LUMNU-164619 format. One record per residue (C-alpha): residue number from 1; residue in one letter; chain; x, y, z. Coordinates in Angstrom, 1 decimal, decimal comma, always signed. Layout:
# residues N
NUM	A	A	X	Y	Z;
...
# end
This chain:
# residues 569
1	M	A	+5,7	+32,3	-22,4;
2	S	A	+9,3	+32,6	-21,5;
3	L	A	+11,2	+35,9	-22,0;
4	F	A	+13,4	+34,2	-24,7;
5	Y	A	+10,4	+33,2	-26,8;
6	F	A	+8,8	+36,6	-26,4;
7	L	A	+12,0	+38,4	-27,5;
8	L	A	+12,3	+35,9	-30,4;
9	G	A	+8,8	+36,7	-31,5;
10	V	A	+9,6	+40,4	-31,4;
11	Y	A	+12,8	+39,7	-33,5;
12	L	A	+11,0	+37,6	-36,1;
13	V	A	+8,1	+40,1	-36,6;
14	T	A	+9,2	+43,7	-36,5;
15	V	A	+7,7	+46,7	-38,0;
16	C	A	+9,8	+48,3	-40,8;
17	A	A	+8,7	+51,9	-41,3;
18	G	A	+5,1	+50,9	-40,2;
19	K	A	+5,2	+47,7	-42,4;
20	P	A	+5,1	+44,1	-41,0;
21	K	A	+8,4	+42,3	-41,4;
22	V	A	+9,0	+38,6	-41,0;
23	T	A	+12,5	+37,0	-40,8;
24	T	A	+12,6	+33,6	-42,5;
25	P	A	+15,4	+31,1	-43,1;
26	Y	A	+15,8	+32,7	-46,6;
27	G	A	+15,9	+36,3	-45,3;
28	P	A	+13,6	+39,1	-44,2;
29	I	A	+10,3	+39,8	-45,9;
30	V	A	+8,5	+43,1	-45,7;
31	G	A	+4,8	+43,3	-46,4;
32	F	A	+2,0	+45,8	-45,6;
33	E	A	-1,0	+46,2	-43,3;
34	H	A	-4,5	+45,9	-44,9;
35	K	A	-7,6	+47,2	-43,3;
36	S	A	-10,8	+45,4	-44,3;
37	A	A	-13,4	+47,7	-45,9;
38	V	A	-16,1	+45,3	-44,6;
39	S	A	-15,1	+44,8	-41,0;
40	G	A	-12,3	+47,2	-40,3;
41	S	A	-10,1	+44,4	-39,2;
42	K	A	-6,4	+44,6	-40,0;
43	Y	A	-4,3	+41,9	-41,7;
44	H	A	-0,7	+41,5	-42,6;
45	V	A	-0,2	+41,0	-46,4;
46	F	A	+2,9	+39,8	-48,1;
47	L	A	+2,6	+39,8	-51,9;
48	G	A	+5,1	+38,5	-54,6;
49	I	A	+7,3	+36,3	-52,4;
50	R	A	+9,8	+34,5	-54,6;
51	Y	A	+9,9	+30,8	-54,1;
52	G	A	+11,9	+29,7	-57,1;
53	N	A	+14,8	+31,0	-59,2;
54	P	A	+13,7	+32,5	-62,5;
55	P	A	+13,0	+29,6	-64,9;
56	D	A	+14,2	+31,4	-68,0;
57	H	A	+17,1	+31,2	-70,4;
58	I	A	+19,0	+28,0	-69,8;
59	Y	A	+16,6	+27,0	-67,1;
60	R	A	+13,6	+27,1	-69,3;
61	F	A	+11,7	+23,7	-69,6;
62	Q	A	+13,5	+22,4	-66,5;
63	K	A	+12,3	+21,6	-63,1;
64	P	A	+12,4	+24,7	-60,9;
65	E	A	+15,3	+25,5	-58,7;
66	P	A	+14,8	+26,7	-55,1;
67	V	A	+15,2	+30,4	-54,6;
68	E	A	+18,6	+31,6	-53,3;
69	K	A	+18,7	+33,1	-49,9;
70	W	A	+18,8	+36,9	-49,4;
71	P	A	+20,1	+37,2	-45,8;
72	H	A	+21,0	+40,9	-45,8;
73	I	A	+18,3	+42,3	-48,1;
74	N	A	+14,6	+43,1	-47,2;
75	H	A	+12,4	+41,2	-49,7;
76	D	A	+9,8	+43,8	-50,8;
77	A	A	+6,5	+41,9	-50,7;
78	T	A	+4,2	+44,9	-51,1;
79	H	A	+2,7	+44,2	-54,6;
80	F	A	+1,8	+41,3	-56,9;
81	R	A	+4,8	+40,3	-59,1;
82	A	A	+4,8	+39,3	-62,8;
83	S	A	+2,3	+36,9	-64,1;
84	C	A	+3,4	+33,7	-65,9;
85	I	A	+3,1	+33,9	-69,7;
86	P	A	-0,2	+32,4	-71,0;
87	S	A	-0,2	+30,0	-74,0;
88	L	A	-2,6	+32,2	-75,9;
89	R	A	-1,6	+35,6	-77,3;
90	S	A	-5,2	+36,6	-77,0;
91	E	A	-5,0	+36,2	-73,2;
92	L	A	-2,2	+38,8	-72,9;
93	E	A	-3,7	+41,9	-71,1;
94	E	A	-2,3	+45,3	-71,6;
95	H	A	-2,2	+46,3	-67,9;
96	V	A	-0,5	+43,0	-66,7;
97	N	A	+3,2	+42,5	-66,5;
98	Y	A	+4,2	+39,1	-67,9;
99	S	A	+7,5	+37,3	-67,5;
100	E	A	+9,0	+33,9	-67,4;
101	D	A	+10,4	+35,0	-64,0;
102	C	A	+7,0	+34,4	-62,3;
103	L	A	+7,4	+31,9	-59,5;
104	F	A	+5,9	+33,9	-56,7;
105	L	A	+3,4	+33,3	-53,9;
106	N	A	+1,4	+35,5	-51,5;
107	I	A	+0,7	+35,1	-47,8;
108	V	A	-2,0	+36,8	-45,7;
109	T	A	-2,1	+36,5	-41,9;
110	P	A	-3,8	+37,9	-38,9;
111	P	A	-1,6	+40,5	-37,2;
112	D	A	-1,0	+38,3	-34,2;
113	A	A	-0,4	+35,1	-36,1;
114	R	A	+3,2	+34,7	-35,0;
115	Q	A	+2,1	+34,1	-31,4;
116	K	A	+0,0	+31,2	-32,6;
117	K	A	+0,3	+28,0	-34,8;
118	L	A	-2,5	+28,5	-37,3;
119	P	A	-3,9	+26,2	-40,1;
120	V	A	-3,1	+27,2	-43,6;
121	L	A	-5,2	+27,4	-46,8;
122	V	A	-3,0	+27,2	-49,9;
123	F	A	-4,9	+28,1	-53,1;
124	I	A	-4,0	+27,2	-56,7;
125	H	A	-5,6	+29,3	-59,4;
126	G	A	-7,4	+27,9	-62,5;
127	G	A	-7,3	+28,9	-66,1;
128	G	A	-7,0	+25,6	-67,9;
129	F	A	-3,2	+25,5	-67,4;
130	Q	A	-3,2	+28,2	-70,1;
131	F	A	-3,7	+31,5	-68,3;
132	G	A	-4,3	+33,1	-64,9;
133	D	A	-2,3	+34,3	-62,0;
134	S	A	-2,6	+34,8	-58,2;
135	S	A	-3,8	+38,4	-58,6;
136	M	A	-7,0	+37,1	-60,3;
137	I	A	-8,4	+36,1	-56,8;
138	G	A	-6,9	+39,0	-54,9;
139	Y	A	-6,5	+38,9	-51,1;
140	E	A	-9,1	+41,2	-49,6;
141	K	A	-12,1	+38,9	-49,7;
142	A	A	-9,9	+35,9	-48,8;
143	A	A	-8,9	+37,9	-45,7;
144	D	A	-12,5	+38,6	-44,8;
145	N	A	-13,6	+35,0	-45,3;
146	F	A	-10,7	+33,0	-44,0;
147	V	A	-7,9	+35,0	-42,3;
148	S	A	-10,6	+36,5	-40,1;
149	Q	A	-11,2	+33,0	-38,9;
150	D	A	-7,5	+32,5	-37,9;
151	I	A	-6,6	+30,7	-41,1;
152	I	A	-3,4	+31,8	-43,0;
153	F	A	-4,2	+32,3	-46,7;
154	V	A	-1,6	+31,5	-49,4;
155	S	A	-1,9	+31,8	-53,2;
156	L	A	+0,7	+30,8	-55,7;
157	Q	A	+1,7	+31,0	-59,4;
158	Y	A	+3,1	+28,3	-61,7;
159	R	A	+4,3	+28,1	-65,3;
160	L	A	+1,5	+27,8	-67,9;
161	G	A	+1,0	+26,6	-71,5;
162	P	A	+4,0	+25,3	-73,4;
163	L	A	+6,4	+27,0	-70,9;
164	G	A	+4,8	+24,9	-68,2;
165	F	A	+4,0	+21,7	-70,0;
166	F	A	+6,0	+21,3	-73,2;
167	T	A	+7,7	+17,9	-73,4;
168	T	A	+9,9	+15,8	-75,7;
169	G	A	+8,3	+12,7	-74,2;
170	D	A	+11,6	+11,7	-72,6;
171	S	A	+14,0	+12,9	-70,0;
172	E	A	+15,4	+15,8	-72,1;
173	I	A	+12,3	+17,8	-71,4;
174	S	A	+10,1	+15,6	-69,2;
175	G	A	+7,3	+18,1	-69,0;
176	N	A	+4,9	+18,9	-66,2;
177	M	A	+7,1	+21,8	-65,1;
178	G	A	+4,0	+23,6	-63,8;
179	L	A	+3,3	+20,7	-61,3;
180	W	A	+6,9	+20,7	-60,2;
181	D	A	+6,6	+24,5	-59,6;
182	Q	A	+3,6	+23,9	-57,3;
183	T	A	+5,6	+21,2	-55,5;
184	L	A	+8,5	+23,5	-54,9;
185	A	A	+6,1	+26,2	-53,6;
186	L	A	+4,8	+23,7	-51,0;
187	Q	A	+8,4	+22,8	-50,0;
188	F	A	+9,2	+26,5	-49,6;
189	L	A	+6,1	+27,0	-47,5;
190	H	A	+7,2	+24,2	-45,2;
191	E	A	+10,3	+26,2	-44,4;
192	V	A	+8,8	+29,6	-44,0;
193	L	A	+5,3	+29,1	-42,6;
194	P	A	+6,4	+28,8	-39,0;
195	D	A	+7,9	+32,3	-39,2;
196	F	A	+4,5	+33,6	-40,3;
197	G	A	+2,6	+31,7	-37,6;
198	G	A	+1,5	+28,9	-39,8;
199	D	A	+1,5	+25,2	-39,0;
200	P	A	+3,1	+23,2	-41,9;
201	D	A	+1,4	+20,1	-40,6;
202	R	A	-2,0	+21,7	-41,1;
203	I	A	-1,9	+22,7	-44,7;
204	T	A	-5,2	+22,4	-46,7;
205	L	A	-4,3	+22,5	-50,4;
206	A	A	-7,2	+23,9	-52,5;
207	G	A	-7,7	+24,9	-56,1;
208	H	A	-10,4	+25,7	-58,7;
209	S	A	-10,6	+24,2	-62,2;
210	A	A	-7,1	+23,5	-63,4;
211	G	A	-6,0	+24,4	-59,9;
212	A	A	-8,3	+21,6	-58,6;
213	A	A	-6,8	+19,3	-61,2;
214	S	A	-3,4	+20,3	-59,9;
215	V	A	-4,5	+19,5	-56,3;
216	S	A	-5,7	+16,1	-57,7;
217	A	A	-2,3	+15,4	-59,2;
218	L	A	-0,4	+16,6	-56,1;
219	L	A	-2,6	+14,3	-54,0;
220	Y	A	-1,3	+11,2	-55,8;
221	S	A	+2,3	+12,0	-56,9;
222	P	A	+4,9	+10,6	-54,4;
223	H	A	+6,9	+13,8	-55,0;
224	S	A	+4,1	+16,0	-53,4;
225	D	A	+1,7	+13,8	-51,5;
226	H	A	+3,5	+14,4	-48,1;
227	L	A	+3,5	+18,2	-48,3;
228	F	A	-0,1	+18,8	-47,1;
229	N	A	-2,6	+17,0	-45,0;
230	Q	A	-6,0	+17,5	-46,7;
231	A	A	-7,4	+19,0	-49,9;
232	I	A	-10,3	+20,9	-51,4;
233	Q	A	-11,1	+20,5	-55,1;
234	L	A	-13,5	+23,0	-56,6;
235	S	A	-14,7	+21,9	-60,1;
236	G	A	-11,6	+20,0	-61,3;
237	S	A	-9,9	+16,6	-61,5;
238	I	A	-6,8	+15,2	-63,1;
239	F	A	-9,0	+12,4	-64,3;
240	S	A	-10,3	+14,6	-67,1;
241	E	A	-9,2	+14,5	-70,7;
242	S	A	-8,9	+18,3	-70,6;
243	N	A	-6,3	+18,0	-67,8;
244	L	A	-4,4	+14,8	-68,7;
245	D	A	-3,6	+13,6	-72,2;
246	Q	A	-0,7	+11,9	-73,9;
247	N	A	-1,2	+13,9	-77,0;
248	V	A	+0,8	+16,7	-75,3;
249	V	A	+4,0	+14,9	-76,7;
250	A	A	+2,8	+15,1	-80,3;
251	D	A	+1,5	+18,7	-79,8;
252	S	A	+4,9	+19,7	-78,4;
253	K	A	+6,7	+18,4	-81,4;
254	M	A	+4,3	+20,2	-83,6;
255	L	A	+4,9	+23,4	-81,8;
256	A	A	+8,7	+23,0	-82,0;
257	K	A	+8,5	+22,4	-85,7;
258	A	A	+6,4	+25,6	-86,1;
259	A	A	+9,1	+27,5	-84,1;
260	G	A	+11,8	+26,2	-86,5;
261	C	A	+12,9	+23,3	-84,4;
262	D	A	+12,3	+20,1	-86,4;
263	Q	A	+15,1	+18,0	-85,0;
264	E	A	+14,3	+14,3	-84,4;
265	D	A	+16,9	+14,0	-81,7;
266	S	A	+15,5	+15,2	-78,3;
267	K	A	+18,6	+16,9	-77,1;
268	A	A	+19,1	+18,8	-80,4;
269	L	A	+15,4	+19,8	-80,3;
270	R	A	+15,8	+21,0	-76,7;
271	D	A	+18,9	+23,1	-77,6;
272	C	A	+16,8	+24,7	-80,3;
273	I	A	+13,5	+25,3	-78,5;
274	E	A	+15,0	+26,6	-75,3;
275	I	A	+16,6	+29,6	-77,0;
276	R	A	+13,4	+30,7	-78,9;
277	T	A	+11,9	+34,0	-77,7;
278	V	A	+8,5	+34,1	-76,0;
279	D	A	+7,2	+35,9	-79,1;
280	E	A	+8,5	+33,1	-81,3;
281	L	A	+6,7	+30,5	-79,1;
282	L	A	+3,4	+32,5	-79,2;
283	D	A	+3,7	+32,8	-83,0;
284	A	A	+4,2	+29,1	-83,2;
285	M	A	+1,2	+28,5	-81,0;
286	E	A	-0,9	+30,6	-83,5;
287	K	A	+0,5	+28,6	-86,4;
288	I	A	-0,5	+25,2	-85,0;
289	G	A	-3,8	+26,4	-83,6;
290	E	A	-4,0	+27,4	-80,0;
291	L	A	-7,1	+25,4	-79,1;
292	L	A	-9,1	+22,2	-80,0;
293	P	A	-12,8	+21,9	-80,9;
294	G	A	-13,4	+18,9	-78,6;
295	P	A	-13,7	+18,2	-74,9;
296	R	A	-9,9	+18,4	-74,4;
297	T	A	-10,0	+22,1	-75,6;
298	K	A	-6,2	+22,8	-75,3;
299	K	A	-2,9	+21,3	-76,1;
300	F	A	-0,6	+21,9	-73,1;
301	H	A	-1,4	+20,5	-69,7;
302	P	A	-0,2	+17,6	-67,6;
303	Y	A	+0,6	+14,1	-69,1;
304	F	A	+1,9	+10,8	-67,9;
305	D	A	+5,6	+11,4	-67,8;
306	K	A	+6,7	+8,4	-65,6;
307	D	A	+8,4	+10,9	-63,3;
308	F	A	+5,9	+13,2	-61,6;
309	F	A	+3,4	+10,5	-62,3;
310	P	A	+5,6	+7,3	-61,9;
311	Y	A	+2,5	+5,0	-62,1;
312	D	A	-1,0	+5,2	-63,5;
313	I	A	-3,5	+7,2	-61,5;
314	E	A	-5,2	+4,2	-60,0;
315	K	A	-2,0	+2,7	-58,7;
316	M	A	-0,9	+6,0	-57,3;
317	S	A	-4,2	+6,5	-55,6;
318	R	A	-3,7	+3,1	-53,9;
319	K	A	-0,1	+3,9	-52,8;
320	A	A	-0,6	+7,6	-51,8;
321	P	A	-1,3	+8,4	-48,1;
322	K	A	-5,0	+8,8	-47,5;
323	K	A	-6,2	+12,4	-47,1;
324	R	A	-9,5	+13,9	-46,2;
325	T	A	-10,9	+15,7	-49,3;
326	M	A	-13,8	+18,1	-49,9;
327	Q	A	-14,6	+17,9	-53,5;
328	G	A	-17,4	+19,1	-55,7;
329	L	A	-19,0	+20,7	-58,8;
330	V	A	-21,5	+23,2	-59,9;
331	S	A	-24,6	+21,7	-61,5;
332	Q	A	-24,0	+23,1	-65,0;
333	E	A	-20,2	+23,4	-65,3;
334	S	A	-19,9	+23,8	-69,1;
335	G	A	-22,9	+26,0	-69,7;
336	L	A	-20,7	+29,1	-70,2;
337	S	A	-18,4	+27,2	-72,6;
338	V	A	-21,4	+26,4	-74,8;
339	L	A	-22,9	+29,9	-74,8;
340	Y	A	-19,8	+31,9	-75,3;
341	P	A	-17,0	+31,1	-77,8;
342	V	A	-14,3	+32,9	-75,8;
343	K	A	-11,1	+31,9	-74,0;
344	L	A	-10,7	+28,1	-74,0;
345	A	A	-14,2	+27,7	-75,6;
346	K	A	-13,4	+29,6	-78,8;
347	L	A	-13,8	+26,5	-80,9;
348	L	A	-16,6	+25,0	-78,7;
349	G	A	-19,0	+27,8	-78,0;
350	I	A	-22,1	+28,7	-79,9;
351	P	A	-22,4	+32,4	-81,0;
352	K	A	-25,4	+34,2	-79,5;
353	E	A	-26,9	+34,7	-82,9;
354	S	A	-27,0	+30,9	-83,4;
355	W	A	-28,6	+30,0	-80,1;
356	A	A	-32,2	+30,0	-81,5;
357	T	A	-31,3	+27,8	-84,4;
358	Y	A	-29,1	+25,2	-82,6;
359	S	A	-30,5	+21,8	-83,4;
360	K	A	-30,3	+18,1	-83,0;
361	D	A	-28,2	+17,8	-86,1;
362	N	A	-25,6	+20,3	-84,6;
363	L	A	-25,3	+18,2	-81,5;
364	V	A	-25,1	+14,9	-83,3;
365	D	A	-22,4	+16,3	-85,5;
366	F	A	-20,4	+17,3	-82,4;
367	I	A	-20,8	+13,8	-80,9;
368	R	A	-19,6	+12,1	-84,0;
369	S	A	-16,8	+14,4	-84,9;
370	Q	A	-15,4	+15,2	-81,4;
371	V	A	-16,6	+12,5	-79,0;
372	A	A	-17,2	+9,1	-80,7;
373	V	A	-14,5	+9,8	-83,3;
374	E	A	-14,2	+7,1	-86,0;
375	Q	A	-10,4	+7,7	-86,4;
376	E	A	-10,0	+7,0	-82,7;
377	F	A	-12,6	+4,3	-82,0;
378	G	A	-12,8	+2,6	-85,4;
379	T	A	-15,7	+0,2	-85,9;
380	A	A	-16,9	+0,8	-82,3;
381	S	A	-17,5	+4,5	-83,0;
382	A	A	-21,0	+4,0	-84,4;
383	R	A	-22,2	+2,0	-81,3;
384	F	A	-20,4	+4,5	-79,1;
385	S	A	-22,2	+7,5	-80,8;
386	G	A	-25,5	+5,7	-80,7;
387	L	A	-25,3	+5,2	-76,9;
388	V	A	-24,4	+8,9	-76,4;
389	E	A	-27,1	+10,2	-78,7;
390	E	A	-29,7	+8,0	-77,1;
391	F	A	-28,8	+9,2	-73,6;
392	Y	A	-28,4	+12,9	-74,2;
393	L	A	-30,9	+13,6	-77,0;
394	N	A	-34,1	+12,2	-75,5;
395	G	A	-36,3	+14,3	-73,3;
396	P	A	-39,7	+16,0	-73,0;
397	M	A	-38,5	+19,1	-74,9;
398	S	A	-36,8	+17,4	-77,8;
399	G	A	-36,9	+19,7	-80,8;
400	N	A	-36,4	+22,9	-78,8;
401	S	A	-33,1	+24,8	-79,3;
402	S	A	-32,8	+25,4	-75,6;
403	F	A	-33,1	+21,6	-75,0;
404	Y	A	-30,3	+20,8	-77,4;
405	L	A	-28,0	+23,6	-76,1;
406	T	A	-28,7	+22,3	-72,5;
407	A	A	-28,0	+18,7	-73,7;
408	F	A	-24,7	+19,9	-75,3;
409	A	A	-23,7	+21,6	-72,0;
410	T	A	-24,7	+18,5	-70,0;
411	L	A	-22,6	+16,3	-72,3;
412	L	A	-19,6	+18,6	-72,1;
413	S	A	-20,0	+19,0	-68,3;
414	D	A	-20,0	+15,2	-67,9;
415	L	A	-16,9	+14,7	-70,0;
416	Q	A	-14,9	+17,6	-68,6;
417	Y	A	-16,0	+17,6	-65,0;
418	N	A	-18,7	+15,4	-63,7;
419	I	A	-17,6	+11,9	-64,7;
420	P	A	-13,9	+12,5	-63,9;
421	T	A	-14,9	+13,9	-60,5;
422	L	A	-17,2	+11,0	-59,7;
423	H	A	-14,6	+8,5	-60,8;
424	E	A	-12,0	+10,1	-58,6;
425	I	A	-14,4	+10,2	-55,6;
426	E	A	-15,2	+6,5	-56,2;
427	L	A	-11,5	+5,5	-56,3;
428	K	A	-10,9	+7,5	-53,1;
429	M	A	-13,8	+5,7	-51,4;
430	Q	A	-12,6	+2,3	-52,5;
431	H	A	-9,1	+3,0	-51,1;
432	G	A	-10,4	+4,3	-47,8;
433	W	A	-10,1	+8,0	-48,3;
434	E	A	-12,6	+10,2	-46,4;
435	T	A	-14,3	+12,4	-49,0;
436	Y	A	-17,0	+15,0	-48,7;
437	F	A	-18,8	+15,6	-52,0;
438	Y	A	-20,9	+18,7	-52,7;
439	V	A	-22,9	+20,0	-55,7;
440	I	A	-23,6	+23,7	-56,0;
441	D	A	-27,0	+24,4	-57,5;
442	Y	A	-27,3	+28,1	-56,8;
443	E	A	-27,9	+30,5	-59,6;
444	S	A	-27,7	+34,0	-58,2;
445	E	A	-30,5	+36,4	-59,2;
446	T	A	-28,0	+39,3	-59,0;
447	T	A	-25,8	+37,9	-61,8;
448	K	A	-28,3	+35,8	-63,8;
449	D	A	-28,7	+36,6	-67,5;
450	P	A	-32,3	+36,1	-68,4;
451	T	A	-31,4	+35,7	-72,1;
452	H	A	-29,5	+32,5	-71,4;
453	P	A	-31,2	+29,4	-72,9;
454	I	A	-29,3	+27,3	-70,4;
455	R	A	-30,1	+27,6	-66,7;
456	G	A	-28,1	+26,8	-63,7;
457	P	A	-24,8	+27,9	-62,1;
458	F	A	-21,9	+27,8	-64,6;
459	H	A	-18,2	+27,1	-64,0;
460	A	A	-16,5	+29,5	-61,6;
461	S	A	-19,8	+31,1	-60,5;
462	E	A	-19,0	+30,3	-56,8;
463	L	A	-15,7	+32,2	-56,9;
464	R	A	-17,3	+35,6	-56,4;
465	F	A	-18,5	+34,3	-53,0;
466	L	A	-14,9	+33,3	-51,9;
467	F	A	-12,5	+35,8	-53,6;
468	N	A	-12,1	+39,0	-55,4;
469	F	A	-12,9	+37,3	-58,7;
470	D	A	-13,4	+39,1	-62,0;
471	G	A	-15,0	+42,1	-60,3;
472	R	A	-18,1	+40,1	-59,7;
473	D	A	-17,6	+40,2	-55,9;
474	K	A	-18,4	+43,9	-56,1;
475	I	A	-21,9	+43,2	-57,4;
476	P	A	-24,2	+43,8	-54,5;
477	F	A	-25,6	+40,7	-52,8;
478	N	A	-29,2	+40,0	-52,1;
479	E	A	-30,4	+38,1	-49,0;
480	K	A	-30,1	+34,7	-50,7;
481	D	A	-26,5	+35,5	-51,9;
482	T	A	-25,5	+36,3	-48,4;
483	A	A	-27,1	+33,0	-47,1;
484	F	A	-25,4	+30,9	-49,8;
485	E	A	-22,0	+32,6	-49,1;
486	G	A	-22,4	+31,9	-45,4;
487	H	A	-23,0	+28,2	-46,0;
488	L	A	-20,2	+27,8	-48,5;
489	V	A	-17,6	+29,7	-46,4;
490	S	A	-18,6	+28,0	-43,2;
491	A	A	-18,2	+24,5	-44,8;
492	I	A	-14,7	+25,4	-46,0;
493	V	A	-13,6	+27,0	-42,8;
494	N	A	-14,9	+24,0	-40,7;
495	F	A	-13,1	+21,6	-43,0;
496	I	A	-9,9	+23,5	-42,7;
497	N	A	-10,1	+23,6	-39,0;
498	T	A	-11,5	+20,1	-38,2;
499	G	A	-11,4	+18,0	-41,3;
500	N	A	-15,2	+17,9	-41,3;
501	P	A	-17,3	+20,5	-43,3;
502	S	A	-20,5	+20,0	-41,4;
503	T	A	-22,1	+23,3	-40,2;
504	E	A	-24,6	+24,3	-37,6;
505	T	A	-27,2	+24,0	-40,4;
506	V	A	-26,3	+20,6	-41,9;
507	S	A	-24,5	+17,5	-40,7;
508	W	A	-22,6	+16,4	-43,8;
509	P	A	-21,4	+12,8	-43,9;
510	P	A	-18,6	+11,6	-46,2;
511	V	A	-19,4	+9,3	-49,2;
512	S	A	-19,7	+5,6	-48,4;
513	K	A	-20,0	+2,3	-50,2;
514	S	A	-23,8	+2,3	-49,7;
515	E	A	-24,0	+5,9	-51,1;
516	P	A	-20,8	+6,5	-53,1;
517	F	A	-22,1	+9,8	-54,6;
518	A	A	-24,1	+11,2	-51,6;
519	N	A	-23,6	+14,9	-51,6;
520	L	A	-24,5	+18,2	-50,0;
521	H	A	-26,8	+20,1	-52,4;
522	L	A	-25,4	+23,6	-51,8;
523	N	A	-27,6	+26,6	-52,3;
524	D	A	-29,2	+29,2	-50,0;
525	Q	A	-30,9	+26,3	-48,1;
526	P	A	-28,5	+23,3	-48,3;
527	S	A	-29,7	+19,8	-48,0;
528	L	A	-28,3	+16,3	-48,4;
529	Q	A	-29,0	+14,3	-51,6;
530	P	A	-28,3	+10,6	-52,2;
531	S	A	-26,6	+10,8	-55,6;
532	F	A	-25,6	+12,9	-58,6;
533	R	A	-25,5	+12,0	-62,3;
534	K	A	-25,6	+8,3	-61,4;
535	D	A	-27,2	+7,2	-64,8;
536	A	A	-24,5	+9,2	-66,7;
537	Y	A	-21,8	+7,6	-64,7;
538	E	A	-23,2	+4,1	-65,5;
539	L	A	-23,3	+5,1	-69,2;
540	W	A	-19,6	+6,2	-69,4;
541	Q	A	-18,0	+3,8	-66,9;
542	S	A	-20,0	+0,7	-67,8;
543	D	A	-22,0	+0,8	-71,1;
544	I	A	-19,6	+2,8	-73,3;
545	A	A	-16,5	+1,3	-71,7;
546	K	A	-17,8	-2,2	-72,5;
547	T	A	-18,6	-1,1	-76,0;
548	V	A	-15,2	+0,4	-76,9;
549	G	A	-12,9	-1,3	-74,4;
550	A	A	-11,1	+0,2	-71,4;
551	E	A	-8,0	+1,2	-73,3;
552	L	A	-9,8	+3,1	-76,0;
553	M	A	-12,0	+4,6	-73,3;
554	K	A	-9,0	+6,4	-72,0;
555	K	A	-9,1	+8,7	-75,0;
556	R	A	-12,1	+10,4	-73,5;
557	L	A	-11,5	+9,5	-69,8;
558	P	A	-7,8	+9,1	-69,3;
559	A	A	-8,0	+7,5	-65,9;
560	S	A	-10,7	+5,0	-67,2;
561	K	A	-10,6	+1,8	-65,2;
562	A	A	-8,8	-1,2	-66,6;
563	T	A	-11,6	-3,3	-65,1;
564	F	A	-15,2	-2,3	-65,4;
565	R	A	-17,2	-0,9	-62,4;
566	H	A	-18,7	-3,2	-59,8;
567	S	A	-22,4	-3,7	-60,4;
568	E	A	-23,3	-2,5	-56,8;
569	L	A	-21,9	+0,9	-57,6;
# end
């Protein structure tokens, strides 16, 4: 290394009063040193780095603007900044600082990163596009799992709820602001990562739940598809009704009216709604009802805007540059939503006192009122409902409340996660994308609730093994937990480093035309399995689609194919 580059490195990374300091094209950033409680290793942590100007006041409901430079001021990056405002007043937590000024990201590096050119893991948090922030996953466990392996870790925030996804259905407020925020964050990272020792050409974009659906959207949009080179999707796809629905337009107008903005003209409505206070918007959300009782669950999330999404998903997946993807599910995604009427499942969940009496009639009522809805599917609704009831209500334990609760969870899992994910994997495979599919089927004994009538790992159960999530990472691990964590982390690390998640234990092939849903069955002893939910996929993508028609099918599966599936799949 020449003297010039050595001195340049010293200049770019100095220590400011014992704190790591990085000089970027925007200005200097000062973080802090973190010592792992597990290994004793040290890491450089930079929290609350601003990547966009505050999207408030006259900039509300607009695409984000790049942050202005701060050449002569040290950017204090020693603590998490304000969280984006959730759509639900009930999700406001007393100890959290909320603000519309919330476009921040966090970077964690090895202390010697600037002398290298390291791969980067960028993680997008979940929360149904309604709540959540980057602090919910912390940085300590991510440092132990990933930064210790010479991977730079980044987490970011984006606008949520109506502030992130309100739309007039036209160019006045085109919507999808949260996705534009994520895109701007990636653009910002391309400019600053080299100063942190990161390689902008080796970005793995990852996310969980709504974060995974965001990754899905960013994979296909021409505005973002060039900003990272591979992706990891944990339990989420933009192909789901709960993540992509045209009713966002009608729900936005309903919210505006409840907030006192009932103008028909889009510009006049925009002038009115953009000056409403956050309290007035949250009050309006309560007036129109924050949530929905069906699979969609919420009212504000991405929609086809002909801007961020210039074409339909299938066309975008054909045109987008092919990227390696690691994508998967847990085996009982919606179990938690069925058993607990909280957060996004307030109108879906079954109270504990009703678990023992949940019956076939209860599930049939849900199918007919929320899935095969007569107002949506007309005369085809009876045939639609019949197919769903026949598939999900037959089994050796019919008549048992646990059976019907499990059937409800399986139906909901299929609609919200399984079928959309399988459809996305199939489309990627058809267009030549290299995709590694996994299914987590590990229910930890250390967190299992024996009173649950539904068994299996629920949505987000894997996050305690990856991040500081909901305090569950602090629950002591048993031997099987440690083994499972090792397999999961190793697969992710290997994928980030090589593009292939195979480990010393398992050689993991991508899906193929002969086995389109072949997957790694992930538990404490992982193994390969040839398929997952194949019969359910046939039901939704073939039998029901033929019954109601492809266009109507998009009401439940918004990326439903215009042509029916090939028989060999």
